[in-house]
Backbone bond lengths (Angstrom), bond angles and torsions (degrees), N, CA, C in turn:
res aa  C-N    CA-C-N  psi(-1)  N-CA   C-N-CA  omega(-1)  CA-C   N-CA-C  phi
1 M - - - 1.442 - - 1.550 107.96 -
2 A 1.309 115.88 153.59 1.451 120.81 -179.08 1.506 111.73 -71.51
3 T 1.320 115.47 153.83 1.451 120.70 177.60 1.524 109.13 -113.48
4 I 1.330 114.56 162.03 1.448 121.67 -179.12 1.510 108.67 -134.77
5 K 1.330 118.71 136.45 1.465 123.03 178.77 1.507 108.66 -104.18
6 I 1.342 116.23 132.42 1.443 122.88 -176.67 1.512 108.59 -123.30
7 K 1.341 116.88 133.50 1.456 122.29 -179.80 1.512 109.70 -122.34
8 Q 1.333 117.39 131.15 1.441 120.33 175.70 1.529 108.87 -81.62
9 T 1.352 116.31 121.56 1.453 120.25 -174.34 1.520 113.39 -110.24
10 K 1.317 116.92 -16.40 1.479 119.84 178.50 1.515 109.56 -128.11
11 S 1.307 116.32 158.51 1.445 123.13 -174.51 1.528 111.48 -72.59
12 R 1.331 115.01 148.34 1.455 120.09 176.52 1.516 112.85 -86.37
13 I 1.315 116.87 -4.28 1.475 122.14 178.89 1.526 108.82 -64.63
14 G 1.299 116.75 126.85 1.457 121.52 179.61 1.513 113.17 91.01
15 A 1.310 118.42 -7.05 1.467 122.29 179.09 1.528 108.74 -78.93
16 P 1.331 117.02 149.16 1.482 120.06 175.39 1.513 111.82 -61.61
17 K 1.351 114.91 158.65 1.459 119.24 -177.13 1.510 113.55 -58.79
18 D 1.335 117.03 -37.55 1.472 118.33 -178.01 1.511 111.40 -66.80
19 Q 1.335 118.06 -32.73 1.468 119.85 177.28 1.538 110.27 -73.46
20 K 1.325 118.40 -34.78 1.462 120.60 175.24 1.522 110.58 -64.18
21 R 1.327 116.75 -40.19 1.464 120.46 177.15 1.512 111.91 -66.19
22 T 1.328 117.37 -33.00 1.435 121.16 177.52 1.542 110.28 -67.31
23 L 1.325 116.32 -42.49 1.479 120.72 176.25 1.523 109.87 -60.92
24 D 1.334 117.08 -42.35 1.467 120.91 177.15 1.526 111.03 -61.30
25 A 1.330 117.31 -40.87 1.449 121.53 -179.40 1.520 110.63 -65.16
26 L 1.321 116.48 -32.28 1.475 120.35 177.36 1.546 111.64 -79.78
27 G 1.327 117.13 -12.09 1.446 120.13 -179.80 1.478 113.88 88.86
28 L 1.322 117.83 16.80 1.472 121.92 -179.31 1.520 109.76 -100.51
29 T 1.314 117.06 112.22 1.442 121.68 -176.69 1.534 113.07 -112.45
30 K 1.331 116.42 -25.61 1.471 120.88 -179.98 1.522 109.60 -133.43
31 M 1.304 115.59 157.65 1.440 120.94 179.38 1.537 111.23 -66.12
32 H 1.326 115.76 149.78 1.459 125.82 176.90 1.517 113.09 65.34
33 R 1.315 117.54 17.29 1.457 121.43 172.19 1.529 108.53 -88.55
34 V 1.297 116.22 145.60 1.442 121.84 179.62 1.525 108.86 -117.45
35 V 1.323 116.64 130.11 1.473 122.07 176.39 1.489 108.61 -121.29
36 E 1.313 116.34 156.97 1.457 122.35 -178.83 1.511 109.96 -123.04
37 H 1.344 116.97 128.18 1.461 123.34 -178.24 1.533 109.13 -130.95
38 E 1.325 115.04 161.46 1.456 120.64 170.45 1.532 108.00 -65.06
39 D 1.303 116.73 143.61 1.452 121.27 179.76 1.526 110.11 -84.82
40 T 1.328 116.13 85.90 1.467 121.99 -179.20 1.531 109.24 -117.30
41 P 1.331 116.92 162.69 1.473 118.96 178.70 1.544 112.66 -61.73
42 A 1.331 118.07 -30.90 1.453 120.00 178.86 1.546 111.13 -65.85
43 I 1.338 115.82 -44.40 1.455 120.18 179.12 1.527 109.57 -66.10
44 R 1.334 117.51 -40.01 1.461 120.54 177.30 1.533 111.60 -60.57
45 G 1.339 117.06 -37.27 1.458 121.10 175.60 1.498 113.18 -63.25
46 L 1.361 116.09 -42.54 1.461 120.39 177.76 1.528 110.69 -63.34
47 I 1.320 117.07 -40.58 1.458 120.74 178.57 1.502 109.77 -63.80
48 R 1.329 117.57 -42.48 1.456 121.10 -177.91 1.519 111.00 -62.88
49 K 1.336 117.40 -31.98 1.441 121.27 -177.86 1.544 111.05 -68.87
50 V 1.326 117.29 -34.62 1.474 121.06 -177.86 1.532 111.35 -118.79
51 N 1.352 115.86 33.22 1.472 119.20 -176.30 1.491 113.79 -62.56
52 H 1.340 119.63 -19.13 1.475 121.24 176.97 1.542 112.12 -81.97
53 L 1.335 116.51 -6.82 1.464 119.87 179.41 1.520 113.21 -111.59
54 V 1.309 117.69 -13.60 1.472 122.18 -175.61 1.521 111.32 -128.12
55 T 1.340 115.14 163.12 1.450 120.82 169.28 1.517 108.48 -132.83
56 V 1.321 115.43 153.14 1.461 120.68 177.64 1.514 107.77 -94.88
57 V 1.326 116.32 122.90 1.466 122.61 -179.32 1.520 108.07 -96.04
58 E 1.299 116.07 123.57 1.483 120.00 -179.08 1.520 109.86 -99.98
């Protein structure tokens, strides 16, 4: 299955708790870190929830 790389580009400070938990679920704990996940609809949904804090690296 295809993989997707996600990079946190903005700070989680000031974000609501549910968005912080979403970043934790994606494995993003610090800015400018890149994580790699399987490209599934569930992961796409998590990315969509915090799309203002992350970018997808191709």
